[in-house]
DOKOLBA-42226 format. One record per atom (N, C-alpha, C): y, x, z. Coordinates in steps of 0.05 Angstrom, whole numbers, padded with zeros to 5 digits, always signed. Last residue first. Example, Ala and Ser with C-alpha at 12.3 -4.5 7.8 and 13.67 -1.06 7.14 Angstrom:
<nodes>
-00045+00257+00142 -00021+00273+00143 +00001+00258+00157 -00114+00264+00156 -00090+00246+00156 -00066+00264+00156 
</nodes>
This chain:
<nodes>
+00290+00490+01596 +00270+00494+01582 +00266+00523+01572 +00338+00494+01624 +00314+00489+01639 +00289+00496+01622 +00375+00496+01582 +00369+00521+01598 +00346+00518+01620 +00369+00447+01557 +00365+00470+01543 +00360+00495+01561 +00382+00410+01598 +00355+00410+01584 +00349+00436+01571 +00433+00424+01612 +00412+00425+01633 +00385+00426+01618 +00460+00411+01563 +00460+00438+01575 +00437+00443+01595 +00451+00356+01558 +00441+00375+01538 +00438+00402+01549 +00478+00338+01603 +00451+00333+01602 +00439+00352+01582 +00532+00352+01593 +00517+00364+01616 +00488+00362+01613 +00543+00319+01549 +00543+00348+01545 +00528+00361+01566 +00541+00269+01575 +00521+00275+01552 +00519+00307+01549 +00582+00275+01613 +00554+00273+01622 +00533+00279+01600 +00624+00277+01577 +00619+00300+01593 +00590+00300+01605 +00624+00225+01557 +00621+00246+01539 +00613+00272+01553 +00637+00195+01604 +00608+00193+01593 +00603+00216+01572 +00688+00211+01611 +00668+00219+01633 +00641+00217+01619 +00714+00232+01545 +00709+00212+01568 +00689+00226+01588 +00763+00269+01512 +00734+00265+01519 +00733+00249+01545 +00813+00284+01499 +00807+00257+01499 +00777+00250+01504 +00819+00338+01494 +00831+00325+01517 +00825+00296+01520 +00758+00373+01471 +00782+00354+01467 +00793+00340+01490 +00720+00410+01469 +00743+00414+01489 +00765+00395+01486 +00654+00433+01459 +00674+00408+01457 +00695+00412+01479 +00654+00508+01454 +00643+00481+01464 +00665+00458+01459 +00638+00560+01416 +00658+00541+01422 +00648+00515+01428 +00601+00619+01429 +00601+00591+01419 +00625+00577+01430 +00577+00687+01417 +00593+00666+01426 +00591+00638+01416 +00550+00731+01399 +00539+00719+01424 +00554+00694+01433 +00575+00747+01352 +00544+00746+01353 +00535+00729+01378 +00630+00749+01367 +00619+00731+01345 +00590+00726+01347 +00626+00790+01405 +00635+00763+01412 +00626+00741+01393 +00613+00832+01370 +00596+00824+01394 +00602+00797+01402 +00657+00833+01338 +00631+00829+01326 +00613+00819+01346 +00699+00847+01373 +00699+00822+01360 +00671+00813+01347 +00678+00898+01391 +00684+00877+01409 +00682+00849+01395 +00675+00943+01358 +00650+00926+01362 +00655+00902+01380 +00720+00969+01343 +00705+00979+01366 +00679+00963+01374 +00756+00984+01284 +00738+00967+01299 +00724+00982+01325 +00798+00979+01237 +00796+00996+01261 +00780+00980+01282 +00800+00980+01167 +00792+00965+01191 +00788+00986+01213 +00827+00965+01102 +00824+00985+01124 +00819+00970+01151 +00787+00923+01063 +00812+00927+01077 +00806+00950+01097 +00740+00906+01038 +00751+00931+01030 +00777+00940+01045 +00730+00853+01057 +00710+00876+01063 +00721+00904+01056 +00755+00807+01053 +00769+00827+01065 +00754+00853+01069 +00716+00772+01031 +00740+00774+01017 +00759+00797+01026 +00671+00773+01068 +00670+00786+01040 +00697+00791+01028 +00685+00791+01135 +00688+00770+01114 +00687+00786+01086 +00688+00829+01172 +00660+00819+01164 +00661+00799+01142 +00740+00830+01186 +00728+00855+01173 +00702+00850+01165 +00749+00783+01211 +00758+00786+01184 +00746+00811+01171 +00697+00753+01251 +00718+00773+01246 +00725+00777+01217 +00688+00686+01258 +00674+00710+01245 +00696+00730+01240 +00701+00650+01316 +00709+00659+01292 +00695+00685+01283 +00639+00620+01343 +00664+00635+01346 +00673+00646+01319 +00609+00558+01319 +00611+00587+01324 +00637+00597+01328 +00616+00497+01355 +00620+00512+01332 +00617+00542+01339 +00591+00429+01368 +00599+00458+01377 +00601+00473+01353 +00589+00360+01373 +00599+00383+01356 +00605+00407+01374 +00534+00318+01382 +00558+00333+01395 +00564+00357+01379 +00487+00291+01371 +00513+00284+01358 +00535+00293+01372 +00443+00315+01391 +00454+00293+01406 +00482+00282+01395 +00435+00355+01355 +00414+00334+01356 +00424+00311+01374 +00479+00387+01368 +00478+00372+01343 +00459+00351+01342 +00459+00412+01416 +00482+00392+01417 +00485+00374+01392 +00420+00441+01393 +00414+00420+01414 +00435+00400+01416 +00451+00475+01360 +00432+00457+01349 +00424+00433+01368 +00478+00504+01402 +00493+00489+01383 +00475+00468+01368 +00434+00531+01426 +00452+00512+01442 +00465+00493+01423 +00416+00563+01384 +00399+00543+01395 +00415+00522+01412 +00462+00595+01371 +00453+00575+01351 +00433+00555+01362 +00466+00622+01419 +00487+00606+01412 +00478+00583+01392 +00404+00620+01457 +00421+00633+01436 +00445+00612+01429 +00367+00635+01512 +00381+00614+01496 +00402+00629+01481 +00344+00672+01548 +00333+00668+01520 +00347+00650+01501 +00386+00712+01586 +00377+00685+01578 +00365+00686+01549 +00395+00766+01594 +00392+00749+01618 +00386+00720+01610 +00404+00794+01547 +00388+00807+01569 +00382+00789+01593 +00435+00761+01517 +00406+00759+01511 +00390+00774+01532 +00486+00725+01542 +00477+00752+01544 +00446+00751+01540 +00535+00687+01509 +00508+00686+01521 +00496+00715+01520 +00602+00662+01521 +00583+00683+01506 +00557+00682+01524 +00643+00605+01507 +00625+00619+01524 +00612+00641+01506 +00705+00573+01506 +00685+00589+01495 +00667+00603+01513 +00747+00516+01499 +00728+00531+01519 +00706+00547+01505 +00807+00517+01468 +00778+00513+01465 +00766+00530+01486 +00854+00519+01498 +00853+00501+01474 +00824+00497+01468 +00879+00538+01544 +00852+00534+01543 +00843+00515+01520 +00928+00557+01549 +00925+00527+01548 +00897+00517+01546 +00934+00609+01600 +00923+00600+01575 +00923+00567+01575 +00974+00657+01624 +00968+00628+01628 +00960+00618+01599 +00978+00717+01658 +00971+00706+01632 +00963+00675+01640 +00983+00734+01711 +01007+00729+01696 +01002+00720+01668 +00917+00761+01711 +00940+00755+01725 +00965+00755+01707 +00873+00738+01657 +00884+00758+01674 +00909+00747+01690 +00822+00702+01647 +00851+00696+01647 +00865+00715+01668 +00763+00707+01605 +00777+00709+01631 +00808+00704+01627 +00715+00668+01575 +00740+00683+01571 +00757+00683+01594 +00651+00668+01609 +00675+00656+01598 +00697+00676+01592 +00579+00674+01603 +00606+00685+01611 +00627+00669+01595 +00512+00673+01622 +00536+00656+01610 +00561+00668+01621 +00472+00697+01650 +00476+00705+01623 +00499+00689+01608 +00445+00645+01692 +00450+00674+01685 +00454+00677+01656 +00477+00594+01725 +00461+00600+01701 +00465+00628+01692 +00515+00590+01765 +00487+00593+01771 +00469+00600+01749 +00553+00545+01726 +00553+00561+01752 +00521+00565+01759 +00562+00511+01686 +00544+00535+01681 +00541+00551+01705 +00595+00472+01710 +00570+00465+01697 +00551+00488+01694 +00639+00500+01725 +00622+00489+01746 +00594+00483+01733 +00659+00513+01675 +00651+00536+01693 +00634+00527+01716 +00669+00462+01656 +00648+00479+01644 +00640+00501+01661 +00712+00449+01689 +00689+00432+01690 +00665+00449+01677 +00752+00484+01671 +00740+00487+01698 +00714+00471+01701 +00760+00463+01619 +00750+00490+01624 +00737+00494+01651 +00778+00414+01633 +00754+00416+01619 +00743+00443+01622 +00828+00430+01657 +00808+00414+01673 +00781+00417+01660 +00852+00449+01611 +00846+00468+01633 +00826+00455+01652 +00859+00403+01582 +00842+00424+01571 +00834+00444+01592 +00895+00375+01616 +00868+00364+01610 +00849+00387+01600 +00939+00407+01616 +00926+00402+01641 +00898+00392+01635 +00954+00403+01562 +00947+00429+01573 +00931+00425+01598 +00965+00349+01558 +00944+00359+01543 +00935+00386+01554 +01010+00347+01591 +00986+00330+01598 +00962+00340+01584 +01042+00377+01561 +01031+00390+01586 +01010+00372+01598 +01054+00341+01515 +01040+00369+01514 +01029+00381+01538 +01076+00293+01510 +01051+00295+01528 +01038+00323+01526 +01117+00301+01475 +01123+00286+01501 +01100+00290+01520 +01096+00318+01427 +01107+00337+01445 +01114+00326+01473 +01079+00270+01404 +01057+00288+01416 +01071+00307+01434 +01128+00249+01386 +01111+00233+01404 +01091+00250+01418 +01140+00291+01350 +01160+00284+01372 +01145+00268+01394 +01098+00288+01312 +01102+00311+01329 +01118+00306+01354 +01109+00240+01286 +01083+00243+01301 +01087+00266+01320 +01158+00256+01262 +01157+00234+01282 +01134+00235+01300 +01140+00291+01225 +01157+00301+01248 +01158+00281+01272 +01116+00255+01190 +01101+00274+01205 +01115+00286+01228 +01165+00232+01171 +01144+00217+01183 +01127+00235+01202 +01193+00275+01145 +01204+00260+01168 +01184+00243+01183 +01152+00332+01132 +01164+00309+01126 +01174+00295+01151 +01164+00404+01127 +01150+00381+01142 +01167+00356+01136 +01164+00444+01068 +01177+00431+01090 +01160+00407+01103 +01141+00471+01025 +01131+00477+01053 +01145+00461+01075 +01140+00487+00968 +01140+00461+00980 +01129+00460+01007 +01182+00544+00954 +01156+00532+00961 +01161+00503+00972 +01215+00590+00904 +01213+00574+00928 +01185+00559+00933 +01246+00644+00878 +01220+00627+00877 +01218+00614+00905 +01316+00637+00864 +01293+00650+00880 +01269+00632+00876 +01353+00607+00842 +01355+00637+00837 +01333+00652+00850 +01360+00546+00813 +01342+00562+00828 +01346+00592+00822 +01387+00481+00810 +01388+00508+00803 +01372+00525+00823 +01401+00416+00796 +01377+00432+00808 +01379+00460+00796 +01471+00407+00808 +01446+00403+00792 +01424+00420+00804 +01512+00426+00840 +01510+00394+00834 +01484+00389+00818 +01485+00473+00887 +01499+00466+00861 +01496+00436+00856 +01456+00518+00923 +01477+00497+00927 +01493+00493+00901 +01389+00525+00900 +01415+00533+00906 +01435+00511+00911 +01326+00514+00930 +01347+00503+00913 +01373+00512+00921 +01274+00530+00949 +01295+00548+00943 +01317+00539+00924 +01237+00492+00963 +01239+00500+00934 +01261+00517+00928 +01243+00490+01020 +01250+00467+01004 +01255+00476+00974 +01229+00540+01039 +01209+00518+01044 +01218+00493+01028 +01275+00572+01030 +01251+00576+01014 +01229+00554+01016 +01308+00547+01071 +01313+00549+01042 +01290+00551+01025 +01278+00557+01116 +01285+00530+01110 +01292+00528+01079 +01283+00615+01118 +01257+00601+01115 +01259+00571+01106 +01337+00622+01124 +01323+00631+01098 +01297+00617+01095 +01341+00600+01177 +01358+00590+01154 +01343+00598+01128 +01309+00637+01205 +01301+00609+01203 +01318+00595+01180 +01335+00688+01198 +01306+00682+01189 +01299+00654+01184 +01384+00677+01220 +01383+00682+01191 +01354+00678+01180 +01374+00670+01274 +01382+00648+01259 +01379+00652+01230 +01327+00693+01314 +01343+00702+01292 +01351+00678+01272 +01292+00675+01350 +01320+00676+01359 +01339+00686+01336 +01242+00631+01320 +01256+00657+01322 +01282+00653+01336 +01187+00600+01288 +01206+00600+01310 +01216+00628+01312 +01158+00554+01246 +01167+00580+01247 +01189+00582+01270 +01103+00508+01248 +01131+00514+01253 +01135+00545+01254 +01065+00455+01217 +01067+00479+01233 +01097+00485+01236 +01012+00409+01196 +01040+00418+01201 +01041+00443+01216 +00978+00348+01201 +00979+00374+01189 +01008+00384+01192 +00981+00316+01248 +00960+00311+01227 +00957+00337+01211 +01008+00339+01286 +01024+00323+01269 +01007+00313+01244 +00984+00351+01353 +00982+00350+01325 +01003+00332+01311 +00966+00396+01406 +00980+00369+01397 +00981+00372+01367 +00924+00429+01401 +00928+00416+01427 +00948+00393+01425 +00888+00417+01337 +00905+00434+01356 +00910+00417+01384 +00863+00390+01298 +00846+00398+01321 +00862+00412+01342 +00900+00380+01258 +00889+00358+01272 +00873+00366+01296 +00956+00426+01265 +00931+00416+01252 +00919+00396+01269 +01003+00452+01278 +00998+00424+01288 +00975+00412+01274 +01017+00519+01298 +01002+00499+01280 +01000+00474+01295 +01071+00567+01296 +01055+00547+01310 +01039+00531+01291 +01096+00635+01301 +01087+00611+01287 +01069+00594+01304 +01153+00676+01311 +01127+00665+01320 +01120+00642+01302 +01188+00738+01300 +01181+00710+01294 +01156+00702+01305 +01192+00784+01329 +01214+00778+01311 +01213+00748+01304 +01161+00766+01392 +01164+00781+01369 +01190+00771+01353 +01161+00726+01434 +01167+00754+01441 +01173+00771+01416 +01145+00675+01425 +01175+00680+01429 +01181+00709+01434 +01092+00666+01426 +01106+00658+01400 +01136+00667+01401 +01084+00639+01493 +01075+00656+01468 +01088+00646+01444 +01139+00634+01538 +01120+00621+01519 +01109+00641+01497 +01134+00666+01602 +01150+00663+01577 +01129+00653+01556 +01105+00680+01648 +01123+00657+01648 +01138+00650+01622 +01071+00722+01631 +01092+00726+01651 +01115+00704+01652 +01061+00681+01578 +01055+00709+01587 +01076+00717+01606 +01030+00618+01566 +01053+00634+01573 +01042+00660+01580 +01016+00561+01523 +01007+00583+01538 +01033+00601+01542 +01038+00521+01492 +01034+00513+01521 +01023+00537+01536 +01001+00540+01436 +01023+00525+01444 +01019+00515+01475 +00960+00571+01413 +00968+00577+01441 +00995+00562+01450 +00943+00574+01360 +00925+00562+01381 +00935+00561+01409 +00985+00597+01335 +00976+00573+01325 +00958+00558+01345 +01017+00642+01343 +01012+00626+01366 +01000+00598+01357 +01024+00699+01317 +01008+00675+01309 +01001+00661+01335 +01082+00733+01317 +01061+00724+01333 +01050+00699+01322 +01101+00792+01285 +01100+00763+01281 +01076+00753+01299 +01141+00848+01297 +01118+00833+01305 +01121+00804+01297 +01164+00908+01263 +01168+00881+01271 +01142+00865+01277 +01165+00972+01284 +01152+00955+01268 +01156+00926+01278 +01179+01022+01312 +01201+01006+01300 +01186+00987+01276 +01149+01049+01345 +01147+01056+01316 +01165+01040+01299 +01164+01026+01392 +01165+01055+01389 +01163+01065+01361 +01155+00972+01384 +01183+00982+01386 +01184+01012+01383 +01101+00971+01383 +01116+00963+01358 +01142+00972+01361 +01088+00988+01436 +01079+01004+01412 +01096+00997+01388 +01111+00947+01463 +01121+00974+01469 +01112+00992+01445 +01081+00904+01445 +01109+00905+01439 +01121+00932+01444 +01033+00915+01470 +01034+00915+01442 +01063+00918+01430 +01043+00912+01524 +01034+00938+01512 +01038+00938+01481 +01059+00859+01528 +01076+00880+01537 +01068+00906+01523 +01015+00828+01509 +01041+00828+01494 +01057+00852+01502 +00957+00820+01501 +00970+00840+01518 +00998+00845+01505 +00956+00749+01484 +00949+00778+01480 +00964+00795+01501 +00937+00687+01516 +00956+00706+01508 +00947+00736+01503 +00892+00642+01490 +00896+00665+01509 +00915+00684+01499 +00881+00605+01450 +00900+00598+01470 +00908+00620+01491 +00847+00630+01415 +00836+00608+01431 +00856+00599+01454 +00888+00687+01412 +00864+00673+01404 +00854+00652+01425 +00943+00702+01386 +00935+00694+01415 +00911+00674+01410 +00954+00756+01342 +00942+00729+01346 +00937+00727+01376 +01004+00789+01303 +00989+00788+01330 +00980+00760+01334 +01018+00828+01253 +01013+00800+01259 +00993+00799+01282 +01067+00875+01242 +01042+00870+01257 +01042+00839+01260 +01091+00911+01181 +01094+00890+01201 +01067+00887+01217 +01086+00955+01152 +01113+00944+01151 +01115+00920+01172 +01057+01020+01172 +01056+00991+01166 +01082+00976+01168 +01092+01079+01151 +01080+01063+01171 +01076+01033+01162 +01069+01129+01102 +01089+01108+01111 +01075+01090+01132 +01032+01163+01086 +01059+01173+01086 +01079+01154+01097 +00978+01150+01085 +00995+01139+01064 +01025+01150+01064 +00953+01178+01128 +00940+01175+01101 +00958+01164+01079 +00989+01177+01170 +00979+01202+01161 +00967+01199+01134 +00999+01122+01174 +01022+01141+01170 +01011+01167+01158 +00949+01104+01187 +00961+01094+01162 +00984+01113+01155 +00937+01127+01235 +00921+01134+01213 +00936+01125+01188 +00980+01105+01268 +00977+01134+01263 +00962+01140+01240 +00962+01051+01268 +00990+01058+01258 +00990+01089+01250 +00910+01053+01291 +00913+01046+01262 +00941+01054+01251 +00925+01072+01343 +00908+01089+01326 +00911+01080+01296 +00952+01026+01360 +00968+01053+01357 +00951+01071+01338 +00910+00990+01359 +00933+00986+01344 +00950+01012+01341 +00874+01013+01396 +00867+01013+01369 +00889+01007+01351 +00906+01000+01443 +00900+01030+01437 +00892+01031+01407 +00911+00945+01444 +00935+00961+01438 +00928+00990+01431 +00871+00899+01410 +00869+00922+01427 +00892+00940+01422 +00882+00830+01403 +00886+00858+01393 +00885+00878+01414 +00836+00793+01449 +00859+00796+01427 +00861+00825+01421 +00803+00783+01487 +00792+00778+01461 +00813+00783+01440 +00817+00797+01539 +00829+00773+01527 +00819+00765+01500 +00775+00838+01548 +00784+00819+01569 +00799+00795+01558 +00763+00871+01505 +00743+00853+01514 +00756+00832+01534 +00806+00876+01446 +00797+00887+01473 +00782+00865+01486 +00789+00875+01377 +00798+00864+01400 +00792+00883+01426 +00812+00913+01315 +00794+00897+01333 +00806+00888+01360 +00852+00903+01257 +00849+00916+01284 +00832+00899+01303 +00861+00913+01190 +00850+00897+01210 +00844+00913+01234 +00911+00909+01148 +00899+00929+01161 +00889+00916+01187 +00922+00878+01084 +00916+00875+01112 +00903+00900+01124 +00970+00892+01037 +00942+00900+01046 +00941+00896+01076 +01006+00847+00992 +01003+00868+01012 +00974+00872+01021 +01015+00805+00961 +01006+00829+00948 +01002+00853+00967 +01027+00759+00987 +01049+00776+00981 +01042+00800+00967 +00977+00738+00998 +00994+00723+00980 +01017+00741+00971 +00958+00773+01036 +00948+00777+01007 +00965+00761+00989 +00984+00749+01078 +00988+00779+01072 +00981+00783+01045 +00962+00698+01081 +00990+00702+01069 +00996+00732+01065 +00908+00709+01102 +00912+00702+01074 +00943+00706+01066 +00908+00719+01157 +00909+00742+01140 +00917+00734+01111 +00908+00668+01182 +00927+00690+01192 +00930+00711+01172 +00866+00640+01157 +00894+00633+01152 +00916+00654+01162 +00818+00658+01179 +00829+00671+01154 +00857+00664+01148 +00823+00666+01251 +00817+00650+01226 +00831+00661+01201 +00804+00727+01282 +00820+00704+01279 +00809+00688+01256 +00801+00788+01295 +00789+00767+01308 +00807+00743+01306 +00835+00825+01273 +00812+00818+01259 +00797+00794+01269 +00904+00822+01270 +00881+00819+01287 +00858+00813+01270 +00939+00866+01225 +00930+00839+01233 +00907+00841+01250 +00989+00903+01195 +00969+00902+01215 +00962+00874+01224 +01000+00909+01129 +01009+00894+01152 +00984+00895+01169 +01033+00949+01076 +01009+00946+01094 +01018+00931+01121 +01050+00939+01008 +01056+00944+01036 +01033+00938+01053 +01033+00922+00959 +01021+00948+00967 +01033+00954+00996 +01085+00879+00949 +01061+00891+00938 +01056+00918+00952 +01118+00862+01012 +01112+00858+00984 +01087+00875+00975 +01158+00836+01062 +01133+00845+01055 +01127+00841+01026 +01207+00819+01084 +01207+00836+01060 +01180+00848+01052 +01208+00786+01127 +01208+00813+01133 +01206+00832+01108 +01208+00737+01100 +01232+00744+01115 +01234+00774+01119 +01154+00737+01084 +01175+00740+01064 +01202+00746+01076 +01130+00730+01133 +01125+00755+01119 +01148+00758+01096 +01148+00679+01145 +01155+00700+01163 +01151+00726+01147 +01121+00650+01105 +01153+00652+01105 +01161+00676+01123 +01070+00655+01119 +01079+00665+01095 +01109+00668+01095 +01069+00629+01170 +01064+00659+01168 +01073+00670+01142 +01080+00578+01154 +01100+00593+01171 +01094+00623+01171 +01036+00566+01122 +01062+00567+01109 +01081+00582+01128 +00999+00564+01166 +00996+00585+01144 +01021+00587+01130 +01015+00520+01194 +01017+00545+01206 +01016+00569+01186 +01049+00475+01148 +01026+00486+01162 +01032+00512+01176 +01100+00456+01133 +01076+00442+01125 +01051+00449+01140 +01150+00463+01187 +01139+00466+01159 +01113+00452+01156 +01210+00470+01220 +01184+00455+01218 +01176+00454+01189 +01240+00523+01249 +01237+00509+01221 +01210+00495+01221 +01282+00538+01303 +01256+00528+01294 +01259+00517+01267 +01316+00579+01350 +01316+00566+01325 +01287+00560+01316 +01314+00600+01403 +01341+00589+01392 +01336+00572+01368 +01267+00581+01455 +01276+00597+01432 +01299+00584+01419 +01239+00553+01493 +01260+00571+01501 +01268+00591+01480 +01202+00515+01481 +01195+00542+01480 +01214+00561+01491 +01233+00467+01485 +01207+00470+01502 +01200+00498+01500 +01276+00477+01449 +01282+00473+01479 +01257+00478+01494 +01247+00477+01402 +01265+00501+01411 +01269+00500+01440 +01227+00425+01400 +01210+00448+01402 +01224+00474+01412 +01275+00396+01395 +01259+00393+01419 +01238+00416+01423 +01293+00415+01345 +01310+00419+01369 +01292+00417+01396 +01252+00399+01313 +01258+00426+01314 +01275+00432+01340 +01255+00341+01323 +01231+00357+01329 +01237+00387+01331 +01307+00330+01299 +01301+00327+01328 +01277+00342+01338 +01300+00342+01245 +01319+00355+01260 +01313+00355+01291 +01256+00307+01235 +01254+00334+01231 +01272+00351+01247 +01281+00257+01245 +01256+00265+01261 +01254+00296+01258 +01322+00253+01206 +01328+00257+01233 +01304+00265+01252 +01297+00296+01151 +01308+00272+01162 +01312+00276+01192 +01256+00320+01104 +01282+00324+01117 +01295+00298+01125 +01216+00284+01057 +01220+00307+01075 +01251+00308+01082 +01216+00210+01060 +01213+00235+01046 +01219+00260+01066 +01226+00165+01091 +01199+00175+01088 +01195+00204+01077 +01262+00127+01115 +01266+00155+01114 +01239+00169+01114 +01271+00074+01123 +01261+00082+01097 +01265+00112+01093 +01283+00059+01174 +01305+00071+01158 +01299+00077+01131 +01233+00040+01186 +01256+00021+01187 +01280+00031+01172 +01203+00085+01183 +01198+00066+01165 +01221+00046+01164 +01225+00116+01225 +01226+00126+01201 +01222+00104+01179 +01213+00080+01269 +01241+00086+01263 +01243+00097+01235 +01157+00083+01268 +01171+00058+01263 +01200+00063+01255 +01153+00138+01285 +01143+00128+01260 +01156+00105+01250 +01174+00133+01337 +01187+00148+01318 +01179+00145+01289 +01136+00098+01361 +01165+00093+01359 +01181+00108+01340 +01086+00122+01355 +01093+00098+01341 +01123+00093+01340 +01080+00163+01391 +01087+00170+01365 +01096+00147+01349 +01063+00146+01439 +01092+00150+01437 +01100+00156+01409 +01009+00147+01435 +01021+00119+01433 +01051+00124+01430 +00982+00194+01436 +00993+00185+01460 +01002+00157+01460 +00920+00217+01405 +00946+00204+01403 +00955+00193+01431 +00887+00270+01392 +00889+00255+01416 +00919+00242+01417 +00839+00295+01345 +00867+00287+01352 +00867+00269+01376 +00784+00335+01375 +00794+00314+01357 +00823+00307+01364 +00744+00382+01378 +00773+00379+01388 +00787+00361+01367 +00690+00371+01371 +00698+00396+01384 +00727+00394+01395 +00668+00302+01385 +00679+00324+01368 +00688+00348+01383 +00614+00263+01390 +00633+00279+01409 +00640+00302+01391 +00598+00202+01362 +00603+00230+01357 +00623+00241+01379 +00550+00160+01393 +00577+00163+01382 +00581+00195+01382 +00482+00153+01373 +00501+00160+01392 +00529+00165+01378 +00452+00099+01336 +00460+00127+01336 +00482+00131+01358 
</nodes>
C-alpha cells in the first residue's frame, strides 16, 4: 500500500529536543516552568505584542478572552460563520448567544458590511449592542481588519482575533492577532507550527493576560493553602509542551515559506484547467497559506470536490472539505445569522488540498498524477 500523504501533518525541526531534554534533566515536567516563560516571551517578541499566556488550546484561549471581556448569560457575541466550531463553542460555554456573520468573497472572511448590519439589527431588536466580535482569519488569510476595526471602534465593541490558522500572516506588515483587544493562536498538530496540542492568548493589555493566567491555573488565590474565590480552569500549557513550541518557533518562517511554495506549486498544477479558483491575496495582505484551498465551478468543469477528494483517497492522499459554515450546523441552527450565500457557496464548491510543509517531491508527483487523471477523464 502507498504511504499516506496527510492534509497537514506535524513537521518537527529537531530543535525541539534540546528544550525537551532540558525539561527532563531538570525534572520540570508539570505545568509552569522555564520553557513556558520563555515560549511566552519569544512569541511576544515574534508577534510584536506585549503579553502572551500559553494555554492548553486555542479554544481555551478564546474562552479566557470572553471571560476577560465579561461575556455572560444572554449576551450576544458576533462571530464569523465561516470557521471551525471551536471559534463559536466558547461563546456558548458562557451562556451567551452567537450572532453569525457571513464572509465576503475575496478573503473568505467576515464581511464588514454584514457585520455593521448585524450590529444595527441586534441593537434595534434587543435594545443593546453585541458585547464582543470574534473575528477569524480563515486558512491563514487576514480578514479586512481596517474596515472591521473601524466598525468595532465606532460602536465601541471589543474585538477578539481568532488567528488559530494564521500565525505568520500579516496585514499591512503587522501580525494577525495583534489588532484587537486580544488575539488567540493554536498549536494543534495540524497547524503551521505545533506543540502537539496547545494555544496562546495575546494582548497588549497586561491585566487581561494576568487574569487569564490566574484562571488557567484553577484560579488559585494567593494563600498558604488551596483557596479559591473564583471558578478556574485547567488550561495552562505544560513545560514539556512549551519546549516543543520553542523548537517549532525557531523554524516558523521556514514553514511559512514552504507553505507558500506549495500554494504556488498548486497554482501551476491547475494552470489552464478551467473552473478551478484559488483564495486570492489582496495587496498588503500576507497569508501563511496554511492550507491551499480551491473552488470548482460546475459551469466549467464536471469535476466535483467530492470526486477529486475520493480520487485522492483512492491513492491514500488526504484532502478535506472546506469548513461547513456555523449557520448550517445543527447545534447553531437557531442563532441569529446574517448571510449572503458566500460561505455556503465556498463550502459547496471548495476543497482543502494536502499542504504539509514536510511533503516530499515524490508526494507532489503523486498528487499531480491524481489531478491530471481526474481532470483528463
